[in-house]
C-alpha positions as CSV (number, residue, x, y, z in Angstrom):
1,M,84.1,-116.6,71.2
2,G,83.3,-119.8,67.7
3,L,84.7,-123.2,67.3
4,D,86.4,-124.7,64.9
5,L,86.1,-127.5,63.1
6,F,86.2,-130.0,66.1
7,G,84.5,-128.4,68.3
8,A,87.0,-126.3,70.2
9,E,86.6,-123.1,70.7
10,I,88.6,-121.0,69.0
11,I,90.6,-118.2,71.3
12,T,91.1,-114.4,70.1
13,N,93.5,-112.1,70.8
14,P,92.2,-108.3,69.5
15,L,95.3,-106.8,70.9
16,L,97.3,-108.8,68.6
17,R,96.9,-106.5,65.6
18,D,97.3,-103.2,67.9
19,R,100.3,-104.4,69.1
20,F,102.3,-105.6,65.6
21,I,99.3,-103.8,63.0
22,E,98.8,-106.9,61.9
23,P,98.7,-110.3,63.9
24,P,102.5,-111.8,63.1
25,F,101.7,-115.0,61.6
26,S,102.9,-116.9,58.2
27,I,100.1,-116.2,56.5
28,L,99.5,-112.0,55.3
29,D,96.1,-111.6,53.8
30,T,95.7,-109.0,51.5
31,K,92.1,-109.7,51.3
32,S,91.3,-109.0,54.9
33,G,88.9,-105.7,55.6
34,N,91.8,-104.2,58.1
35,W,94.3,-105.0,55.4
36,Q,92.4,-103.4,52.8
37,R,91.3,-100.1,54.6
38,R,95.1,-99.5,55.5
39,K,96.4,-100.1,51.7
40,K,93.6,-97.5,51.1
41,E,94.8,-94.9,54.0
42,W,98.3,-95.0,52.0
43,M,97.2,-94.7,48.4
44,R,95.2,-91.2,49.4
45,I,98.7,-89.9,49.9
46,G,99.4,-90.3,46.2
47,M,101.7,-92.7,45.5
48,K,101.8,-94.0,42.2
49,S,103.7,-96.9,41.7
50,E,102.6,-97.9,38.3
51,V,104.5,-94.5,36.9
52,G,107.8,-95.5,35.2
53,R,106.7,-98.9,34.8
54,D,106.1,-101.2,32.2
55,S,102.8,-102.9,31.5
56,V,103.1,-106.6,30.8
57,V,99.8,-107.8,28.6
58,I,98.1,-111.2,29.8
59,N,96.0,-113.7,28.6
60,M,92.2,-113.7,29.4
61,D,91.6,-116.4,27.2
62,T,87.8,-116.5,28.1
63,K,85.1,-117.9,25.3
64,S,84.1,-114.2,24.7
65,K,85.2,-113.2,20.4
66,K,85.9,-110.0,22.0
67,N,89.4,-108.8,22.6
68,N,90.3,-111.3,25.2
69,S,94.1,-109.5,26.8
70,A,94.6,-106.8,29.4
71,K,97.5,-105.1,30.6
72,Y,98.8,-105.3,34.2
73,I,101.1,-103.7,36.0
74,S,102.6,-105.0,39.6
75,I,102.5,-102.6,42.5
76,F,104.0,-103.1,45.5
77,D,101.8,-103.6,48.3
78,P,102.5,-100.4,50.7
79,A,100.1,-102.1,53.8
80,L,103.0,-104.6,53.6
81,C,105.8,-102.5,53.8
82,E,104.5,-100.7,56.8
83,V,104.0,-103.9,58.4
84,L,107.0,-105.6,57.5
85,Y,109.4,-102.1,58.2
86,N,107.6,-102.6,61.9
87,W,108.6,-106.1,61.9
88,F,112.0,-106.3,61.3
89,C,113.6,-103.1,61.3
90,I,113.7,-103.1,64.6
91,D,117.1,-101.7,66.2
92,G,117.7,-98.8,63.6
93,K,116.4,-96.8,60.3
94,E,119.0,-97.6,58.1
95,I,117.0,-99.5,55.1
96,L,118.6,-101.1,51.9
97,D,116.6,-102.0,48.8
98,P,119.2,-103.5,46.0
99,F,116.1,-103.5,43.7
100,A,114.3,-100.7,44.4
101,G,112.1,-100.5,41.0
102,G,108.5,-97.9,42.2
103,S,108.3,-95.8,44.3
104,V,106.3,-97.6,47.2
105,R,108.9,-99.0,49.7
106,G,111.0,-96.1,49.5
107,I,107.9,-93.1,50.5
108,V,106.5,-95.8,52.9
109,A,110.2,-96.3,54.8
110,N,110.6,-92.4,54.7
111,Y,107.2,-91.4,55.8
112,L,107.7,-93.9,59.1
113,G,110.6,-92.3,59.7
114,F,112.8,-94.8,58.4
115,K,116.4,-93.8,56.6
116,Y,115.3,-96.3,52.6
117,T,118.6,-95.8,50.2
118,G,117.0,-97.6,46.8
119,I,118.9,-98.5,43.4
120,D,117.4,-99.3,40.2
121,I,119.0,-99.1,36.9
122,R,116.4,-97.5,34.8
123,Q,117.0,-93.8,34.9
124,E,112.9,-93.2,33.9
125,Q,112.0,-95.5,37.1
126,I,114.1,-93.2,39.6
127,D,112.9,-89.8,38.1
128,S,109.3,-90.7,38.5
129,N,110.3,-92.1,42.1
130,I,112.2,-88.5,42.5
131,E,109.2,-86.8,41.5
132,Q,106.5,-88.9,43.3
133,G,108.9,-88.0,47.0
134,L,109.0,-84.9,46.3
135,E,104.8,-84.3,46.0
136,I,104.3,-86.6,49.7
137,L,107.0,-85.8,51.9
138,N,108.4,-83.0,53.1
139,N,111.7,-82.3,51.0
140,D,114.4,-83.0,54.3
141,N,112.9,-86.0,54.2
142,Q,113.5,-87.6,51.0
143,P,114.3,-91.3,50.0
144,E,117.8,-91.5,48.8
145,W,116.9,-93.3,44.8
146,I,120.3,-94.1,43.0
147,V,120.5,-94.9,39.0
148,G,122.6,-97.7,38.3
149,D,123.3,-101.6,38.6
150,S,123.5,-102.7,41.8
151,N,126.6,-105.5,41.4
152,K,128.6,-102.0,40.9
153,V,126.8,-99.2,42.6
154,L,127.0,-101.6,45.5
155,D,130.8,-101.6,45.4
156,G,131.3,-97.9,47.1
157,F,129.3,-98.3,49.4
158,N,130.5,-98.7,53.1
159,K,128.0,-97.2,55.6
160,E,126.2,-100.2,57.3
161,Y,122.4,-100.7,57.2
162,D,119.3,-101.7,59.6
163,F,117.6,-103.5,57.4
164,V,117.7,-105.0,53.5
165,F,114.1,-105.1,52.3
166,S,113.8,-105.6,48.3
167,C,111.4,-107.5,45.6
168,P,114.0,-109.0,42.7
169,P,113.0,-108.3,39.3
170,Y,111.2,-110.8,37.2
171,S,108.0,-111.1,35.4
172,G,105.7,-112.6,37.9
173,L,103.5,-113.4,35.0
174,D,104.6,-117.1,34.0
175,G,107.8,-114.7,32.0
176,D,111.8,-115.1,32.0
177,V,112.8,-113.7,34.7
178,S,115.5,-111.2,33.0
179,N,117.0,-110.8,30.0
180,M,119.4,-112.5,30.5
181,P,120.0,-116.0,30.7
182,Y,118.8,-117.8,33.8
183,I,122.4,-118.8,34.8
184,E,123.9,-115.4,34.2
185,F,120.7,-113.7,36.3
186,M,122.1,-116.1,38.9
187,K,125.3,-115.1,39.1
188,A,124.8,-111.1,39.1
189,Y,121.8,-111.8,41.9
190,E,123.3,-113.9,44.0
191,Q,126.8,-111.1,44.1
192,I,124.1,-108.6,44.7
193,I,122.6,-110.4,47.7
194,A,125.6,-110.8,48.8
195,K,126.7,-107.6,48.7
196,S,123.8,-105.6,50.3
197,C,124.5,-108.3,53.6
198,N,127.8,-107.4,53.5
199,L,126.7,-104.0,54.4
200,L,123.8,-105.1,57.0
201,K,124.7,-105.1,60.7
202,S,124.5,-108.3,62.8
203,G,121.9,-109.4,64.1
204,G,119.8,-107.1,61.4
205,Y,117.3,-108.6,58.7
206,A,117.2,-109.2,55.6
207,C,113.4,-109.6,53.8
208,F,113.1,-110.2,49.6
209,V,109.7,-110.7,48.3
210,V,109.7,-113.4,45.5
211,G,107.5,-115.8,43.7
212,E,108.0,-118.4,41.4
213,V,108.5,-118.0,37.7
214,R,107.9,-120.2,34.9
215,D,110.3,-120.8,31.8
216,K,109.6,-120.8,28.6
217,K,108.2,-124.9,28.7
218,G,106.0,-124.0,31.2
219,N,108.6,-125.2,34.0
220,Y,108.8,-123.8,37.2
221,I,112.1,-122.6,37.5
222,G,113.1,-122.8,41.0
223,F,113.8,-119.0,41.8
224,V,112.7,-119.2,45.1
225,P,114.8,-121.9,46.8
226,D,117.4,-120.4,44.6
227,T,116.5,-117.2,46.4
228,I,117.3,-118.8,49.5
229,T,120.5,-121.0,48.6
230,A,121.6,-117.1,47.5
231,F,121.5,-115.9,51.2
232,K,122.7,-119.7,52.7
233,K,125.7,-118.8,50.5
234,C,126.6,-115.1,52.2
235,G,126.4,-116.7,55.4
236,M,123.1,-115.7,56.7
237,N,120.4,-117.7,58.6
238,Y,117.2,-118.2,57.0
239,Y,115.4,-117.5,59.8
240,N,111.2,-117.1,58.8
241,E,108.9,-117.6,56.3
242,G,105.2,-115.9,55.4
243,I,102.5,-116.5,52.9
244,L,101.6,-113.4,51.0
245,L,97.8,-114.0,49.9
246,N,97.0,-111.9,46.9
247,A,94.0,-110.2,45.8
248,I,92.1,-113.0,43.3
249,A,91.8,-110.1,40.7
250,S,93.6,-110.6,37.1
251,A,93.8,-114.3,38.5
252,S,90.4,-115.2,37.4
253,M,91.3,-113.6,34.0
254,R,94.0,-116.6,33.8
255,A,92.0,-119.4,35.1
256,N,90.9,-120.9,32.0
257,G,94.3,-120.6,29.8
258,N,96.1,-121.9,32.8
259,M,94.1,-125.0,33.4
260,K,94.5,-125.8,29.6
261,S,97.7,-126.8,30.3
262,Q,96.8,-127.7,34.1
263,K,99.1,-124.8,35.5
264,L,96.9,-123.3,38.7
265,V,97.3,-119.4,38.9
266,K,99.3,-118.5,41.6
267,V,97.7,-116.1,43.8
268,H,100.7,-115.7,46.7
269,Q,104.4,-114.9,46.8
270,N,106.7,-115.9,49.3
271,I,108.0,-113.6,52.0
272,L,111.4,-115.0,52.6
273,I,113.4,-113.8,55.9
274,F,117.2,-114.2,57.1
275,K,119.0,-113.3,59.8
276,K,122.6,-112.3,59.7
277,P,124.3,-113.9,62.9
């Protein structure tokens, strides 16, 4: 036992971690020892989510005259998958991911006994995911990865899912949200969210992990509140919000450059949870 800043006794409950993997609080700290241990255990099974994905060049902007740029590939955290699947896919096993990206969410899902269906528009990404799945999982326990535009593919789906889980396509390093103008992107984005949630069972949960994005002028576009609005438009209830604290890593390299224009370096993502009535 210890004392907080006000001299009150701090009461901890070690059973929370045993029961929930991580304490079910609104802030999830990926830098903690327990989190890093679980992440390392997941990576040991051989996941390579960066395969098939394009790297992003970031400016370190140091005082050194040497090359001040580096390549960075965002990899979804398998430890986060483990936590969210166990917390919110509680009444069934079917998981739908309309923006699949890399292999992590699918491999973790099926490894834990869930059944994952992921859609991605890039053939090379799906090929890589399938290859990794065959290397890690039994042949009779493979995620279903589908190539195509979710806005079209979902029209052919007629089954129900227990959990919708995704990380939508945007550049998390001060880039544009996609190759199309934001207004057009949001129109398609809202349609995909609506179609995904239409396939969700009553009482089921949807979770999107998102981060705010800057436009070409350096202003935040409001992607997080726009995502919340998109879910509410299709009848979903805004149920939980969590903050995922990321490792500092590349943020340190970007700090000097960012602060030349007074931009804080983002070291968190928003975990948005919705519930279907």
